[in-house]
C-alpha positions as CSV (number, residue, x, y, z in Angstrom):
1,X,-9.8,-47.4,-50.7
2,X,-13.6,-47.9,-50.6
3,X,-15.7,-44.7,-50.5
4,X,-19.4,-44.4,-50.2
5,X,-22.1,-41.7,-50.2
6,X,-24.5,-41.8,-47.3
7,X,-27.2,-39.7,-45.5
8,X,-27.0,-39.3,-41.7
9,X,-29.2,-37.0,-39.8
10,X,-30.5,-35.6,-43.1
11,X,-27.0,-34.6,-44.3
12,X,-25.4,-36.3,-47.3
13,X,-21.7,-37.0,-46.9
14,X,-18.8,-39.1,-48.1
15,X,-17.0,-41.7,-46.0
16,X,-14.5,-44.5,-46.1
17,X,-16.7,-47.6,-46.3
18,X,-16.5,-50.8,-44.3
19,X,-19.2,-53.4,-43.8
20,X,-19.4,-52.6,-40.0
21,X,-18.6,-48.9,-39.9
22,X,-18.2,-45.7,-42.0
23,X,-15.5,-43.1,-41.3
24,X,-16.7,-39.6,-42.4
25,X,-14.0,-38.3,-44.6
26,X,-14.1,-34.8,-43.4
27,X,-13.8,-35.9,-39.7
28,X,-10.9,-38.1,-40.6
29,X,-9.2,-35.2,-42.3
30,X,-9.7,-32.9,-39.3
31,X,-8.2,-35.6,-37.0
32,X,-5.3,-36.0,-39.6
33,X,-4.7,-32.2,-39.5
34,X,-4.5,-32.2,-35.7
35,X,-1.5,-34.6,-35.6
36,X,0.0,-34.2,-39.1
37,X,-0.7,-31.5,-41.7
38,X,-3.9,-30.2,-43.3
39,X,-4.7,-32.0,-46.4
40,X,-6.0,-30.3,-49.6
41,X,-9.2,-32.2,-49.4
42,X,-12.2,-30.7,-51.3
43,X,-15.4,-30.2,-49.3
44,X,-17.6,-32.1,-51.5
45,X,-20.0,-35.0,-51.5
46,X,-19.1,-36.0,-55.2
47,X,-17.1,-39.3,-54.9
48,X,-15.3,-38.5,-58.1
49,X,-13.4,-35.7,-56.3
50,X,-11.6,-38.3,-54.1
51,X,-11.0,-41.1,-56.7
52,X,-8.2,-41.4,-59.2
53,X,-8.1,-38.4,-61.6
54,X,-10.1,-36.3,-59.1
55,X,-8.7,-33.2,-57.6
56,X,-8.6,-34.6,-54.0
57,X,-7.4,-38.0,-55.0
58,X,-4.0,-37.8,-53.6
59,X,-5.2,-36.3,-50.3
60,X,-7.8,-39.1,-50.0
61,X,-5.2,-41.7,-50.7
62,X,-3.0,-40.3,-48.0
63,X,-5.8,-40.1,-45.5
64,X,-6.8,-43.7,-46.3
65,X,-3.3,-45.0,-45.7
66,X,-3.1,-43.2,-42.5
67,X,-6.4,-44.7,-41.3
68,X,-5.0,-48.1,-42.1
69,X,-2.1,-47.5,-39.9
70,X,-2.3,-45.0,-37.0
71,X,-5.6,-43.4,-37.5
72,X,-8.2,-45.9,-36.1
73,X,-7.2,-45.5,-32.4
74,X,-7.8,-41.7,-32.9
75,X,-11.2,-42.1,-34.7
76,X,-13.1,-44.7,-32.7
77,X,-15.6,-42.2,-31.4
78,X,-16.2,-40.7,-34.9
79,X,-17.0,-43.9,-36.7
80,X,-20.6,-44.5,-37.7
81,X,-22.1,-48.0,-37.6
82,X,-23.0,-48.8,-41.2
83,X,-26.4,-49.9,-40.1
84,X,-27.0,-46.5,-38.7
85,X,-26.8,-44.6,-42.0
86,X,-28.7,-44.6,-45.2
87,X,-26.4,-45.7,-48.0
88,X,-26.8,-43.9,-51.3
89,X,-25.9,-44.7,-54.9
90,X,-22.2,-43.8,-55.3
91,X,-22.8,-41.7,-58.5
92,X,-26.3,-40.2,-58.2
93,X,-26.6,-38.7,-61.7
94,X,-24.3,-40.2,-64.2
95,X,-24.7,-38.8,-67.7
96,X,-24.8,-42.3,-69.0
97,X,-25.4,-45.9,-67.8
98,X,-24.2,-48.2,-70.5
99,X,-24.7,-52.0,-70.0
100,X,-23.5,-55.0,-71.9
101,X,-25.6,-57.8,-73.1
102,X,-24.1,-61.2,-73.6
103,X,-20.7,-60.7,-72.2
104,X,-20.3,-64.2,-70.5
105,X,-20.4,-67.2,-72.8
106,X,-22.2,-69.5,-70.3
107,X,-24.9,-66.9,-69.8
108,X,-25.5,-66.8,-73.5
109,X,-25.6,-70.6,-73.6
110,X,-28.0,-70.9,-70.7
111,X,-30.4,-68.7,-72.6
112,X,-30.3,-71.1,-75.6
113,X,-27.7,-69.1,-77.7
114,X,-24.2,-69.8,-78.8
115,X,-21.4,-67.5,-77.8
116,X,-19.2,-66.2,-80.7
117,X,-15.5,-65.9,-80.4
118,X,-14.3,-62.5,-79.4
119,X,-12.5,-61.9,-82.7
120,X,-15.7,-62.6,-84.6
121,X,-18.0,-60.2,-82.9
122,X,-18.3,-57.0,-80.8
123,X,-19.9,-56.0,-77.5
124,X,-23.6,-55.4,-77.5
125,X,-24.2,-52.2,-75.5
126,X,-27.5,-50.7,-74.3
127,X,-28.6,-48.0,-72.0
128,X,-30.8,-47.5,-68.9
129,X,-32.5,-44.2,-67.8
130,X,-30.0,-43.1,-64.9
131,X,-32.5,-41.0,-62.8
132,X,-35.3,-43.5,-62.6
133,X,-33.5,-46.9,-62.6
134,X,-30.6,-46.2,-60.2
135,X,-31.6,-47.5,-56.8
136,X,-29.7,-47.0,-53.5
137,X,-28.2,-50.0,-51.6
138,X,-30.9,-51.5,-49.3
139,X,-33.8,-49.8,-51.2
140,X,-36.3,-52.1,-52.9
141,X,-36.5,-53.4,-56.4
142,X,-40.1,-52.7,-57.3
143,X,-42.0,-55.5,-59.3
144,X,-43.9,-53.4,-61.9
145,X,-47.7,-53.7,-61.8
146,X,-47.9,-53.5,-65.6
147,X,-45.9,-56.7,-66.1
148,X,-45.1,-58.5,-62.9
149,X,-44.4,-62.2,-63.7
150,X,-40.9,-62.5,-65.0
151,X,-38.6,-60.2,-63.1
152,X,-34.9,-61.4,-63.0
153,X,-31.5,-60.6,-61.6
154,X,-28.3,-60.0,-63.2
155,X,-25.1,-59.3,-61.0
156,X,-22.5,-57.3,-62.8
157,X,-19.3,-55.5,-62.2
158,X,-19.7,-51.8,-63.0
159,X,-16.9,-49.4,-64.1
160,X,-17.0,-45.7,-63.1
161,X,-15.2,-43.5,-65.5
162,X,-12.9,-40.8,-64.0
163,X,-11.7,-39.0,-67.1
164,X,-13.3,-37.8,-70.4
165,X,-12.0,-40.0,-73.2
166,X,-12.7,-40.9,-76.8
167,X,-10.5,-43.0,-79.1
168,X,-8.6,-44.6,-76.3
169,X,-6.8,-47.8,-76.8
170,X,-7.4,-51.0,-74.6
171,X,-3.7,-50.6,-73.4
172,X,-4.5,-47.2,-72.0
173,X,-8.2,-47.6,-71.1
174,X,-7.9,-48.5,-67.4
175,X,-6.0,-45.2,-66.8
176,X,-9.4,-43.4,-67.3
177,X,-11.1,-45.5,-64.7
178,X,-12.0,-43.9,-61.3
179,X,-13.1,-47.1,-59.7
180,X,-15.5,-50.0,-59.6
181,X,-18.9,-50.7,-58.0
182,X,-21.7,-53.3,-58.2
183,X,-24.8,-53.2,-60.4
184,X,-27.8,-55.5,-60.4
185,X,-29.2,-55.2,-64.0
186,X,-32.8,-56.2,-63.1
187,X,-34.8,-57.4,-66.1
188,X,-38.3,-58.0,-67.1
189,X,-38.1,-61.1,-69.3
190,X,-41.7,-61.0,-70.6
191,X,-42.5,-57.3,-71.0
192,X,-44.9,-57.0,-74.0
193,X,-46.4,-53.5,-74.2
194,X,-49.7,-53.3,-76.1
195,X,-50.2,-57.1,-76.3
196,X,-52.9,-56.7,-79.0
197,X,-50.4,-54.9,-81.3
198,X,-49.7,-55.6,-84.9
199,X,-46.5,-57.6,-85.0
200,X,-43.3,-56.0,-86.4
201,X,-40.0,-57.4,-87.2
202,X,-38.1,-55.8,-84.2
203,X,-40.8,-56.4,-81.6
204,X,-38.7,-59.0,-79.6
205,X,-35.7,-56.8,-79.4
206,X,-37.5,-53.8,-78.2
207,X,-39.6,-55.8,-75.7
208,X,-36.3,-57.1,-74.3
209,X,-34.8,-53.5,-74.2
210,X,-38.0,-51.9,-72.7
211,X,-38.0,-54.6,-70.0
212,X,-34.7,-53.2,-68.7
213,X,-36.2,-49.7,-68.1
214,X,-38.6,-50.0,-65.3
215,X,-38.2,-47.8,-62.3
216,X,-35.8,-49.2,-59.6
217,X,-34.2,-51.7,-62.1
218,X,-30.6,-50.7,-61.5
219,X,-29.6,-51.2,-57.8
220,X,-25.9,-49.9,-57.4
221,X,-23.4,-49.7,-54.7
222,X,-22.7,-50.0,-51.8
223,X,-19.5,-48.1,-52.4
224,X,-16.7,-47.5,-55.1
225,X,-13.4,-49.2,-54.8
226,X,-10.7,-47.0,-56.2
227,X,-9.1,-48.1,-59.4
228,X,-5.6,-48.1,-57.8
229,X,-6.9,-50.8,-55.4
230,X,-8.2,-53.0,-58.1
231,X,-5.3,-53.3,-60.6
232,X,-6.8,-56.2,-62.4
233,X,-10.6,-56.1,-62.8
234,X,-10.6,-59.5,-64.5
235,X,-9.8,-61.4,-61.3
236,X,-12.7,-60.7,-59.1
237,X,-15.1,-63.4,-57.6
238,X,-18.8,-62.7,-58.0
239,X,-21.8,-64.1,-56.1
240,X,-25.5,-63.5,-56.1
241,X,-28.0,-65.1,-53.7
242,X,-31.8,-64.9,-53.5
243,X,-33.1,-65.5,-50.1
244,X,-29.7,-67.0,-49.1
245,X,-29.6,-69.5,-52.0
246,X,-26.7,-69.1,-54.4
247,X,-27.8,-68.3,-57.9
248,X,-24.8,-66.9,-59.6
249,X,-21.2,-67.9,-58.7
250,X,-18.5,-66.8,-61.2
251,X,-15.5,-64.6,-61.7
252,X,-14.8,-61.6,-63.9
253,X,-12.1,-63.5,-65.8
254,X,-15.0,-65.3,-67.6
255,X,-15.9,-62.1,-69.6
256,X,-15.7,-62.3,-73.4
257,X,-14.8,-58.7,-73.6
258,X,-12.7,-57.6,-70.6
259,X,-13.1,-54.1,-69.1
260,X,-10.3,-52.5,-71.1
261,X,-11.6,-53.8,-74.4
262,X,-15.2,-52.7,-73.5
263,X,-14.0,-49.2,-72.8
264,X,-12.0,-49.1,-76.1
265,X,-15.1,-50.2,-78.0
266,X,-17.5,-47.8,-76.6
267,X,-14.9,-44.9,-76.6
268,X,-14.3,-45.5,-80.4
269,X,-17.7,-43.8,-81.1
270,X,-19.0,-42.4,-77.8
271,X,-17.3,-39.8,-75.7
272,X,-17.1,-41.2,-72.2
273,X,-17.3,-38.6,-69.4
274,X,-16.4,-38.6,-65.7
275,X,-19.1,-40.4,-63.7
276,X,-20.3,-42.5,-66.7
277,X,-21.1,-46.1,-65.5
278,X,-20.4,-49.1,-67.7
279,X,-21.9,-52.3,-66.4
280,X,-20.0,-55.2,-67.9
281,X,-22.6,-58.1,-68.3
282,X,-23.7,-60.9,-66.1
283,X,-22.5,-64.5,-65.7
284,X,-24.6,-67.6,-65.8
285,X,-27.2,-68.2,-63.2
286,X,-30.1,-65.9,-64.0
287,X,-33.7,-67.0,-63.1
288,X,-34.9,-67.0,-66.6
289,X,-32.8,-70.0,-67.4
290,X,-34.7,-72.0,-65.0
291,X,-38.1,-70.2,-65.1
292,X,-37.6,-68.8,-61.5
293,X,-38.4,-65.2,-61.1
294,X,-38.5,-62.6,-58.3
295,X,-41.5,-62.1,-56.2
296,X,-42.4,-59.6,-53.4
297,X,-40.6,-60.4,-50.2
298,X,-37.5,-61.8,-51.9
299,X,-34.1,-60.5,-50.8
300,X,-31.3,-60.2,-53.3
301,X,-27.6,-60.0,-52.1
302,X,-24.9,-59.5,-54.8
303,X,-21.2,-59.5,-53.8
304,X,-18.0,-58.7,-55.7
305,X,-14.6,-59.3,-54.2
306,X,-12.8,-56.2,-53.1
307,X,-16.0,-54.1,-53.4
308,X,-18.6,-55.3,-51.0
309,X,-22.2,-56.5,-50.9
310,X,-25.3,-55.0,-52.5
311,X,-28.5,-55.8,-50.8
312,X,-31.9,-55.2,-52.4
313,X,-35.3,-56.3,-51.0
314,X,-38.1,-56.9,-53.5
315,X,-41.6,-55.4,-53.2
316,X,-44.7,-55.2,-55.5
317,X,-45.7,-51.9,-57.0
318,X,-48.7,-50.4,-55.1
């Protein structure tokens, strides 16, 4: 089951997502009620309500299965062409966006580092400001005027939490997941605030961190695939193109720390809440490795198997 948030004729709604069309969930529920029974489906545009651990999850699953079988013939006139709607970020205001640095060995190596064995280290986790970095599917990544010359891409599988948890084991961690989406962790590789500053020991780390925080630097979407449809998040193909040229081509089984281990680690000291997003790191193929960066007019397209495609044009800040 793939669900999206979208705006159509000024109204925000939830729909079953497909690359060619979107089926509004409330219209589908009304059609189902006319031939079957009324489902206890909440009237909400919060995707968490319909995903595993949400109060409308069972009803949404029933409706999705019906659509896959008898429903389409009844709903042809009610489907919306995907191109006719404005897709929105699946979770508009998560309490936290947590992202991993260096979770793919070959990405570490392409940057000149050496990946440690999993048993010898721990995940590096950082944050992005949710309300200013999250960017709708199809909306532009904005090259910042303050530092425009080294803007890079990072395709990542993102986990959406469905239940509050702390102290959870890796064996149980996936039971707390609502679903999965796509994040592009846009990064400014040469951000250097106050270039005439007096050097300090931690300058390089904070330059790197602050380079993650520019407005628009977290495109997300186009939908969430429910956790019950992705039973193994470590077997998903990933690909990112820039202007049609393949830059990243990998699978999630190349992660150093798999999704369950990441959740276990973070939840060992941070309470994870419904709607929190954990972006699990990027594979090799970033622009920085070859000195190739984004420019205005570029078009990014990131895809992850069983989820979809996240498109992002690139513009310069005015």
